[in-house]
C-alpha positions as CSV (number, residue, x, y, z in Angstrom):
1,X,5.4,-22.0,-32.5
2,X,6.8,-23.7,-29.0
3,X,7.9,-20.5,-27.5
4,X,4.1,-19.0,-28.2
5,X,2.4,-22.5,-26.3
6,X,4.7,-22.1,-23.5
7,X,3.8,-18.7,-23.1
8,X,0.0,-19.6,-23.2
9,X,1.1,-22.5,-20.8
10,X,2.1,-20.1,-18.2
11,X,-0.2,-17.3,-18.4
12,X,-3.2,-20.1,-18.0
13,X,-1.1,-21.5,-15.1
14,X,-0.9,-18.3,-13.6
15,X,-4.2,-17.4,-13.9
16,X,-5.5,-20.7,-12.0
17,X,-3.3,-19.9,-9.2
18,X,-4.3,-16.7,-8.9
19,X,-8.1,-17.8,-9.1
20,X,-7.9,-20.1,-6.0
21,X,-5.5,-18.0,-4.2
22,X,-7.1,-17.9,-0.5
23,X,-6.8,-13.8,-0.1
24,X,-6.9,-12.5,3.4
25,X,-9.3,-9.6,4.3
26,X,-7.4,-6.5,4.4
27,X,-6.6,-4.9,7.8
28,X,-9.2,-3.3,9.6
29,X,-9.2,0.6,8.2
30,X,-10.6,2.2,11.1
31,X,-7.9,0.8,13.3
32,X,-5.0,3.3,13.9
33,X,-1.6,2.3,11.9
34,X,0.2,5.4,13.5
35,X,1.5,5.3,16.5
36,X,-0.3,7.4,19.1
37,X,2.4,10.0,19.9
38,X,2.0,10.7,16.5
39,X,-1.1,11.1,14.5
40,X,-1.6,14.4,15.1
41,X,1.3,15.2,13.2
42,X,0.5,13.0,10.8
43,X,-2.9,13.4,10.1
44,X,-1.5,17.3,9.5
45,X,0.9,16.4,6.7
46,X,0.1,17.2,3.1
47,X,1.2,16.8,-0.3
48,X,3.2,19.0,-2.2
49,X,1.3,19.3,-4.8
50,X,-2.1,19.2,-6.2
51,X,-3.8,15.7,-7.5
52,X,-3.9,16.9,-11.1
53,X,-4.8,13.9,-13.3
54,X,-0.9,14.0,-14.9
55,X,-0.1,13.8,-10.9
56,X,-2.4,10.9,-10.7
57,X,-1.0,9.4,-14.0
58,X,2.6,9.6,-12.6
59,X,1.0,7.9,-9.0
60,X,0.0,5.1,-11.2
61,X,2.9,4.7,-13.4
62,X,5.1,4.4,-10.5
63,X,2.8,2.0,-8.6
64,X,2.7,-0.7,-11.2
65,X,6.2,0.1,-12.1
66,X,9.4,1.3,-10.0
67,X,7.3,1.0,-6.5
68,X,6.3,-2.2,-7.4
69,X,3.2,-1.5,-5.1
70,X,1.0,-3.9,-7.4
71,X,2.6,-6.8,-6.7
72,X,0.6,-7.1,-3.5
73,X,-2.4,-4.2,-4.0
74,X,-2.7,-5.7,-7.8
75,X,-3.3,-3.6,-10.6
76,X,-6.5,-2.1,-9.5
77,X,-5.2,-1.1,-6.2
78,X,-8.0,-3.8,-4.8
79,X,-5.4,-5.9,-2.6
80,X,-5.4,-8.8,-5.1
81,X,-2.3,-9.1,-6.5
82,X,0.1,-12.2,-6.5
83,X,2.3,-11.1,-3.6
84,X,-1.0,-11.1,-1.7
85,X,-0.9,-14.9,-1.6
86,X,2.1,-15.2,0.3
87,X,0.6,-13.3,3.1
88,X,0.1,-15.1,6.5
89,X,-1.9,-12.8,8.4
90,X,-3.5,-9.4,6.8
91,X,-4.3,-9.0,3.2
92,X,-3.0,-5.9,1.6
93,X,-4.7,-2.5,1.9
94,X,-7.8,-2.0,-0.6
95,X,-7.7,1.0,-2.0
96,X,-11.0,0.9,-3.8
97,X,-12.7,0.9,-0.3
98,X,-14.4,4.0,0.4
99,X,-14.7,3.3,4.2
100,X,-10.9,3.4,4.4
101,X,-10.6,6.5,2.3
102,X,-13.2,8.1,4.8
103,X,-11.1,7.7,8.1
104,X,-7.9,7.8,7.2
105,X,-5.8,11.0,5.9
106,X,-3.1,10.9,2.6
107,X,-0.6,11.6,5.6
108,X,-1.9,8.8,7.5
109,X,-1.1,6.7,3.9
110,X,2.0,8.4,3.8
111,X,3.6,7.6,7.0
112,X,2.8,4.0,6.5
113,X,4.1,3.6,3.1
114,X,7.5,5.9,4.3
115,X,7.6,4.0,7.6
116,X,6.3,0.3,7.4
117,X,4.0,-0.8,9.7
118,X,3.8,-3.0,12.8
119,X,0.2,-3.6,12.9
120,X,-2.3,-1.4,14.2
121,X,-2.0,0.8,17.4
122,X,-5.3,0.1,19.5
123,X,-3.7,-1.1,22.3
124,X,-2.2,1.7,24.4
125,X,1.7,1.6,24.0
126,X,1.7,-1.7,22.0
127,X,0.5,-2.6,18.3
128,X,-1.7,-5.5,17.9
129,X,0.6,-6.9,15.3
130,X,4.0,-6.4,16.7
131,X,5.5,-8.6,14.0
132,X,4.2,-6.5,11.5
133,X,2.0,-7.1,8.8
134,X,4.1,-6.9,5.6
135,X,4.1,-3.6,4.9
136,X,7.8,-2.1,4.8
137,X,8.9,1.3,4.0
138,X,9.6,2.6,0.4
139,X,10.7,6.0,0.9
140,X,14.4,6.0,-0.6
141,X,17.1,7.7,2.4
142,X,14.6,7.4,5.0
143,X,14.8,4.9,8.2
144,X,11.8,3.6,8.9
145,X,10.5,5.4,12.7
146,X,9.4,1.7,13.9
147,X,13.3,-0.1,12.6
148,X,11.7,-2.2,10.3
149,X,14.2,-3.1,7.7
150,X,12.9,-2.2,4.1
151,X,13.2,-1.8,0.5
152,X,13.0,1.7,-0.2
153,X,12.9,2.3,-3.9
154,X,11.0,5.8,-4.3
155,X,11.3,9.4,-3.2
156,X,9.6,11.5,-0.9
157,X,7.6,13.5,-4.3
158,X,7.2,9.9,-5.9
159,X,5.8,8.4,-2.6
160,X,3.6,11.7,-2.5
161,X,2.0,10.8,-5.9
162,X,1.4,7.2,-5.2
163,X,-0.7,7.9,-2.5
164,X,-2.8,10.8,-4.7
165,X,-3.0,7.8,-6.9
166,X,-4.3,5.5,-4.2
167,X,-6.3,8.2,-3.0
168,X,-8.2,8.7,-6.3
169,X,-9.0,5.0,-6.8
170,X,-11.6,5.5,-3.6
171,X,-12.7,8.6,-4.2
172,X,-10.9,10.2,-1.3
173,X,-9.0,13.6,-1.8
174,X,-5.7,15.2,0.2
175,X,-7.4,18.2,1.6
């Protein structure tokens, strides 16, 4: 009985903390996150397989598990995970935002996840957030093109499945 009460208390505390946490707004989805010299090639990148229901389900399982995306983006992909509370500048991407999917390609999503980000590249030759906005690279065996330290956890194919899942949250497709 004590274990049940303790567990209920921990859950209640987590709920209250989460309810009152200040979640930062997501980074402007229109601003570029890929360096200008790479954007054309990155936009042309396509996943190696179709976005079938099975592939999207695999992507969700990776998002909610091995890749730990849910920690910042939340289980629903809205950018309100428990890890979002600790971010100081910009909140995590809300993958349910259709505006984001209208302006970003699947290749851009993959590149940012594979390389991390140092912000947006709206200013010529320099990102506007040179210290980064919290996103690290998640691709095993890949050194970030931006020289960011990361916590690589997924393979290239797994990362594409995650992108396809994230894309499905906002009605976007990889074409």
